[in-house]
All heavy atoms as an XYZ file, in Angstrom:
477
protein
N     -14.261      2.534     -7.550
C     -13.581      3.504     -6.705
C     -14.296      3.570     -5.359
O     -15.484      3.309     -5.265
C     -13.570      4.859     -7.378
N     -13.540      3.915     -4.355
C     -14.117      4.020     -3.023
C     -13.405      5.118     -2.247
O     -12.312      5.534     -2.601
C     -13.998      2.688     -2.265
C     -12.582      2.143     -2.076
C     -12.089      2.459     -0.684
C     -12.575      0.656     -2.313
N     -14.065      5.593     -1.215
C     -13.482      6.588     -0.308
C     -13.707      6.118      1.114
O     -14.667      5.398      1.398
C     -14.128      7.948     -0.524
N     -12.812      6.467      2.009
C     -12.947      6.062      3.403
C     -12.386      7.147      4.310
O     -11.615      7.996      3.884
C     -12.247      4.722      3.667
C     -10.802      4.684      3.238
C      -9.800      5.081      4.106
C     -10.453      4.255      1.970
C      -8.474      5.042      3.725
C      -9.128      4.209      1.575
C      -8.136      4.610      2.451
N     -12.827      7.126      5.536
C     -12.343      8.092      6.508
C     -12.547      7.581      7.915
O     -13.284      6.624      8.143
N     -11.881      8.206      8.858
C     -12.012      7.801     10.247
C     -11.242      8.741     11.148
O     -10.639      9.702     10.696
N     -11.296      8.446     12.414
C     -10.579      9.264     13.377
C     -10.301      8.474     14.629
O     -10.887      7.416     14.857
N      -9.397      8.978     15.426
C      -9.064      8.306     16.669
C      -8.234      9.204     17.559
O      -7.803     10.284     17.160
N      -8.029      8.749     18.766
C      -7.230      9.490     19.741
C      -6.128      8.585     20.276
O      -6.303      7.369     20.366
C      -8.103      9.971     20.897
C      -9.131     10.972     20.452
C      -9.986     11.409     21.596
N     -10.967     12.382     21.104
C     -11.713     13.114     21.879
N     -11.614     13.018     23.195
N     -12.569     13.965     21.360
N      -5.006      9.192     20.656
C      -3.868      8.472     21.204
C      -3.564      9.044     22.582
O      -3.442     10.259     22.739
C      -2.629      8.609     20.302
C      -2.941      8.085     18.906
C      -1.432      7.888     20.913
C      -1.865      8.388     17.889
N      -3.449      8.161     23.585
C      -3.135      8.601     24.949
C      -2.376      7.497     25.672
O      -2.415      6.332     25.269
C      -4.416      8.937     25.707
N      -1.711      7.883     26.739
C      -0.963      6.911     27.532
C      -1.888      5.972     28.304
O      -1.569      4.802     28.507
C      -0.027      7.627     28.504
C       1.120      8.320     27.778
O       1.533      7.828     26.711
O       1.598      9.356     28.278
N      -3.046      6.480     28.745
C      -4.010      5.649     29.466
C      -5.403      5.918     28.913
O      -5.652      6.969     28.312
C      -4.011      5.950     30.982
O      -4.508      7.269     31.198
C      -2.618      5.813     31.578
N      -6.316      5.005     29.144
C      -7.698      5.180     28.687
C      -8.312      6.428     29.315
O      -9.043      7.166     28.661
C      -8.539      3.922     28.995
C      -8.056      2.774     28.127
C     -10.017      4.177     28.767
C      -8.719      1.446     28.406
N      -8.000      6.698     30.553
C      -8.541      7.866     31.227
C      -8.105      9.187     30.623
O      -8.780     10.202     30.781
N      -6.978      9.180     29.892
C      -6.477     10.402     29.265
C      -7.058     10.656     27.878
O      -6.810     11.701     27.279
C      -4.948     10.348     29.145
C      -4.251     10.392     30.489
O      -4.859     10.911     31.453
O      -3.109      9.918     30.573
N      -7.817      9.720     27.326
C      -8.330      9.881     25.956
C      -9.195     11.118     25.787
O      -9.159     11.771     24.741
C      -9.122      8.643     25.534
C      -8.289      7.430     25.148
C      -9.193      6.231     24.887
C      -7.422      7.721     23.944
N      -9.973     11.468     26.804
C     -10.848     12.633     26.701
C     -10.107     13.952     26.597
O     -10.644     14.939     26.103
N      -8.855     13.981     27.019
C      -8.061     15.202     26.981
C      -7.254     15.358     25.697
O      -6.655     16.408     25.470
C      -7.084     15.227     28.170
C      -7.809     15.228     29.509
O      -8.933     15.769     29.569
O      -7.254     14.664     30.473
N      -7.221     14.340     24.874
C      -6.402     14.365     23.661
C      -7.223     14.781     22.446
O      -8.425     14.544     22.381
C      -5.795     12.979     23.412
C      -4.871     12.517     24.513
C      -3.666     13.422     24.686
O      -3.173     13.991     23.697
O      -3.205     13.555     25.840
N      -6.571     15.397     21.441
C      -7.289     15.788     20.222
C      -7.615     14.566     19.354
O      -6.926     13.544     19.422
C      -6.304     16.705     19.505
C      -4.966     16.247     19.982
C      -5.165     15.797     21.409
N      -8.653     14.684     18.557
C      -9.006     13.625     17.609
C      -8.157     13.774     16.357
O      -8.046     14.853     15.791
C     -10.496     13.708     17.237
O     -11.268     13.549     18.437
C     -10.879     12.636     16.243
N      -7.530     12.696     15.933
C      -6.715     12.663     14.721
C      -7.560     12.092     13.584
O      -8.095     10.991     13.698
C      -5.475     11.797     14.933
C      -4.610     12.317     16.053
O      -4.160     13.448     16.016
N      -4.394     11.496     17.062
N      -7.672     12.834     12.510
C      -8.477     12.404     11.368
C      -7.596     11.772     10.290
O      -6.411     12.092     10.159
C      -9.220     13.596     10.777
N      -8.187     10.859      9.532
C      -7.506     10.218      8.408
C      -8.548      9.886      7.350
O      -9.736      9.754      7.644
C      -6.786      8.958      8.853
N      -8.125      9.756      6.123
C      -9.032      9.399      5.046
C      -8.253      9.034      3.806
O      -7.019      9.133      3.775
N      -8.971      8.597      2.806
C      -8.293      8.237      1.567
C      -9.250      7.745      0.515
O     -10.469      7.876      0.632
N      -8.665      7.180     -0.519
C      -9.445      6.646     -1.621
C      -8.721      5.449     -2.210
O      -7.525      5.257     -1.972
C      -9.703      7.714     -2.685
C      -8.460      8.409     -3.178
S      -8.811      9.903     -4.078
C      -9.004      9.257     -5.708
N      -9.468      4.650     -2.941
C      -8.877      3.460     -3.520
C      -9.683      2.927     -4.679
O     -10.766      3.428     -4.990
N      -9.136      1.921     -5.318
C      -9.798      1.262     -6.446
C      -9.690     -0.245     -6.249
O      -8.768     -0.738     -5.590
C      -9.188      1.662     -7.805
C      -9.445      3.122     -8.103
C      -7.705      1.373     -7.855
N     -10.638     -0.973     -6.792
C     -10.644     -2.433     -6.776
C     -10.879     -2.929     -8.200
O     -11.595     -2.306     -8.974
C     -11.781     -2.978     -5.893
C     -11.731     -2.543     -4.461
C     -10.595     -3.233     -3.723
N     -10.561     -2.886     -2.321
C      -9.907     -1.842     -1.824
N      -9.256     -1.034     -2.625
N      -9.898     -1.608     -0.525
N     -10.283     -4.077     -8.516
C     -10.472     -4.692     -9.830
C     -10.598     -6.191     -9.648
O      -9.761     -6.820     -8.994
C      -9.291     -4.361    -10.758
C      -9.425     -4.971    -12.123
C     -10.311     -4.445    -13.051
C      -8.682     -6.086    -12.477
C     -10.446     -5.011    -14.307
C      -8.815     -6.671    -13.719
C      -9.702     -6.123    -14.627
O      -9.849     -6.684    -15.871
N     -11.640     -6.774    -10.221
C     -11.879     -8.210    -10.130
C     -11.054     -8.909    -11.220
O     -11.326     -8.759    -12.410
C     -13.358     -8.516    -10.313
C     -13.717     -9.960    -10.101
S     -13.539    -10.526     -8.406
C     -14.857     -9.646     -7.605
N     -10.032     -9.664    -10.797
C      -9.165    -10.365    -11.750
C      -9.820    -11.626    -12.297
O      -9.821    -11.862    -13.501
C      -7.848    -10.756    -11.079
C      -6.838     -9.663    -10.847
C      -5.636    -10.215    -10.095
C      -6.394     -9.046    -12.147
N     -10.334    -12.482    -11.398
C     -10.950    -13.756    -11.781
C     -12.295    -13.830    -11.082
O     -12.379    -14.164     -9.902
C     -10.051    -14.950    -11.385
C     -10.675    -16.256    -11.852
C      -8.645    -14.788    -11.921
N     -13.349    -13.527    -11.798
C     -14.671    -13.448    -11.180
C     -15.151    -14.787    -10.631
O     -15.756    -14.832     -9.562
C     -15.687    -12.894    -12.176
C     -17.007    -12.589    -11.526
C     -17.912    -11.742    -12.394
O     -17.475    -11.226    -13.423
O     -19.089    -11.610    -12.016
N     -14.859    -15.891    -11.329
C     -15.308    -17.206    -10.866
C     -14.737    -17.547     -9.494
O     -15.367    -18.233     -8.695
C     -14.920    -18.308    -11.866
C     -15.539    -18.156    -13.236
C     -14.764    -17.183    -14.114
O     -13.553    -16.982    -13.901
O     -15.391    -16.591    -15.003
N     -13.526    -17.101     -9.202
C     -12.876    -17.382     -7.924
C     -12.931    -16.180     -6.973
O     -12.360    -16.233     -5.888
C     -11.423    -17.786     -8.161
C     -11.281    -19.052     -8.953
C      -9.825    -19.411     -9.212
O      -8.906    -18.723     -8.798
N      -9.625    -20.511     -9.908
N     -13.603    -15.111     -7.386
C     -13.717    -13.888     -6.580
C     -12.337    -13.349     -6.177
O     -12.122    -12.912     -5.063
C     -14.562    -14.129     -5.328
C     -15.936    -14.677     -5.616
C     -16.774    -13.676     -6.349
C     -18.202    -14.200     -6.482
N     -18.984    -13.427     -7.410
N     -11.392    -13.394     -7.127
C     -10.043    -12.903     -6.877
C      -9.943    -11.457     -7.356
O     -10.071    -11.176     -8.544
C      -9.006    -13.768     -7.597
C      -7.553    -13.329     -7.442
C      -7.139    -13.351     -5.971
C      -6.643    -14.204     -8.283
N      -9.725    -10.555     -6.399
C      -9.670     -9.134     -6.716
C      -8.335     -8.547     -6.253
O      -7.664     -9.098     -5.382
C     -10.818     -8.399     -6.036
N      -7.966     -7.418     -6.851
C      -6.817     -6.647     -6.379
C      -7.299     -5.244     -6.034
O      -8.337     -4.789     -6.522
C      -5.681     -6.584     -7.424
C      -6.157     -5.944     -8.728
C      -5.090     -7.951     -7.663
C      -5.050     -5.666     -9.715
N      -6.566     -4.584     -5.165
C      -6.949     -3.234     -4.780
C      -5.734     -2.382     -4.485
O      -4.663     -2.878     -4.141
N      -5.910     -1.086     -4.622
C      -4.877     -0.108     -4.314
C      -5.542      1.033     -3.562
O      -6.516      1.611     -4.054
C      -4.217      0.402     -5.595
C      -3.095      1.426     -5.405
C      -1.895      0.765     -4.737
C      -2.694      2.016     -6.738
N      -5.037      1.345     -2.371
C      -5.570      2.426     -1.549
C      -4.466      3.422     -1.251
O      -3.309      3.043     -1.045
C      -6.105      1.906     -0.209
C      -7.258      0.943     -0.362
O      -7.952      1.002     -1.393
O      -7.477      0.143      0.552
N      -4.833      4.691     -1.182
C      -3.934      5.748     -0.738
C      -4.627      6.450      0.416
O      -5.771      6.896      0.282
C      -3.619      6.750     -1.876
C      -2.722      7.859     -1.368
C      -2.970      6.038     -3.043
N      -3.943      6.515      1.562
C      -4.522      7.107      2.763
C      -3.685      8.298      3.211
O      -2.460      8.321      3.042
C      -4.588      6.072      3.880
N      -4.356      9.289      3.798
C      -3.700     10.486      4.312
C      -4.130     10.706      5.755
O      -5.311     10.617      6.070
C      -4.083     11.707      3.464
C      -3.590     13.005      4.052
C      -2.273     13.402      3.868
C      -4.426     13.815      4.798
C      -1.808     14.589      4.419
C      -3.964     15.000      5.352
C      -2.654     15.384      5.157
O      -2.204     16.547      5.709
N      -3.177     10.990      6.621
C      -3.463     11.307      8.012
C      -2.888     12.676      8.337
O      -1.986     13.158      7.648
C      -2.866     10.255      8.938
N      -3.428     13.291      9.385
C      -2.924     14.592      9.798
C      -1.418     14.529     10.014
O      -0.891     13.532     10.471
C      -3.617     15.029     11.086
C      -5.069     15.366     10.885
C      -5.713     15.854     12.169
O      -5.030     16.435     13.020
O      -6.927     15.636     12.302
N      -0.733     15.601      9.682
C       0.717     15.614      9.780
C       1.383     15.217      8.481
O       2.559     14.910      8.445
N       0.628     15.179      7.387
C       1.140     14.844      6.052
C       1.665     13.419      5.952
O       2.596     13.150      5.212
C       2.223     15.844      5.631
O       1.713     17.147      5.589
N       1.099     12.498      6.699
C       1.473     11.089      6.589
C       0.655     10.436      5.491
O      -0.566     10.385      5.576
C       1.237     10.365      7.912
C       2.116     10.890      9.022
O       3.292     11.127      8.798
N       1.554     11.079     10.193
N       1.317      9.928      4.463
C       0.646      9.267      3.351
C       1.075      7.808      3.326
O       2.257      7.497      3.448
C       0.983      9.944      2.009
C       0.369      9.190      0.849
C       0.520     11.392      2.012
N       0.101      6.907      3.182
C       0.375      5.477      3.100
C      -0.278      4.919      1.847
O      -1.345      5.367      1.440
C      -0.183      4.747      4.326
O       0.410      5.229      5.502
N       0.376      3.929      1.247
C      -0.159      3.248      0.067
C      -0.292      1.769      0.411
O       0.639      1.169      0.952
C       0.771      3.439     -1.148
C       0.247      2.671     -2.350
C       0.918      4.919     -1.484
N      -1.456      1.194      0.121
C      -1.736     -0.203      0.422
C      -2.119     -0.926     -0.870
O      -2.925     -0.430     -1.646
C      -2.899     -0.331      1.408
C      -2.660      0.352      2.725
C      -3.063      1.663      2.927
C      -2.018     -0.316      3.763
C      -2.847      2.302      4.144
C      -1.794      0.311      4.975
C      -2.213      1.618      5.159
O      -1.991      2.244      6.354
N      -1.545     -2.111     -1.068
C      -1.889     -2.970     -2.196
C      -2.387     -4.284     -1.621
O      -1.792     -4.829     -0.699
C      -0.667     -3.212     -3.083
C      -0.935     -4.140     -4.229
C      -1.659     -3.702     -5.322
C      -0.492     -5.440     -4.206
C      -1.923     -4.552     -6.380
C      -0.746     -6.301     -5.244
C      -1.458     -5.848     -6.340
N      -3.487     -4.771     -2.147
C      -4.029     -6.036     -1.635
C      -4.409     -6.963     -2.773
O      -4.757     -6.532     -3.871
C      -5.236     -5.792     -0.747
C      -6.472     -5.336     -1.477
C      -7.638     -5.146     -0.529
O      -7.480     -4.587      0.536
N      -8.800     -5.607     -0.926
N      -4.323     -8.258     -2.482
C      -4.783     -9.301     -3.393
C      -5.809    -10.105     -2.621
O      -5.556    -10.549     -1.506
C      -3.633    -10.213     -3.838
C      -4.152    -11.330     -4.728
C      -2.562     -9.401     -4.563
N      -6.991    -10.273     -3.195
C      -8.089    -10.930     -2.506
C      -8.922     -9.891     -1.799
O      -8.440     -8.813     -1.462
N     -10.188    -10.185     -1.614
C     -11.085     -9.215     -0.985
C     -12.236     -9.958     -0.347
O     -13.011    -10.602     -1.030
C     -11.599     -8.237     -2.050
C     -12.301     -7.043     -1.448
O     -12.636     -7.069     -0.249
O     -12.524     -6.078     -2.179
N     -12.357     -9.870      0.983
C     -13.433    -10.580      1.664
C     -14.812    -10.077      1.252
O     -15.780    -10.793      1.352
C     -13.248    -10.517      3.172
C     -13.357     -9.133      3.733
C     -12.355     -8.228      3.883
C     -14.522     -8.498      4.226
N     -12.836     -7.066      4.423
C     -14.163     -7.209      4.645
C     -15.856     -8.896      4.346
C     -15.087     -6.305      5.180
C     -16.764     -7.999      4.875
C     -16.371     -6.727      5.289
N     -14.919     -8.855      0.755
C     -16.223     -8.342      0.316
C     -16.697     -8.990     -0.975
O     -17.872     -8.962     -1.287
C     -16.156     -6.818      0.127
C     -15.992     -5.998      1.407
C     -15.781     -4.528      1.060
C     -17.196     -6.165      2.293
N     -15.782     -9.579     -1.714
C     -16.137    -10.171     -3.004
C     -16.816    -11.531     -2.844
O     -17.419    -12.032     -3.776
C     -14.886    -10.322     -3.865
N     -16.718    -12.164     -1.693
C     -17.283    -13.515     -1.511
C     -18.762    -13.489     -1.257
O     -19.375    -12.760     -0.689
C     -16.572    -14.228     -0.366
C     -15.147    -14.551     -0.759
O     -14.879    -14.831     -1.908
N     -14.241    -14.481      0.197
């Protein structure tokens, strides 16, 4: 199991970034090694961002496993 988080700002120009609020996001996920000899893993992540935006990510393969 893993947890992650981050934040960022959105603006029309780089100069406007300081005036914008920071948007936070975070989530959690799981990884499972399918074939250890080939370092083939699968993962499922669920992320939440401000404004009730929820995203689900599924991946096959993992660069961290190599």
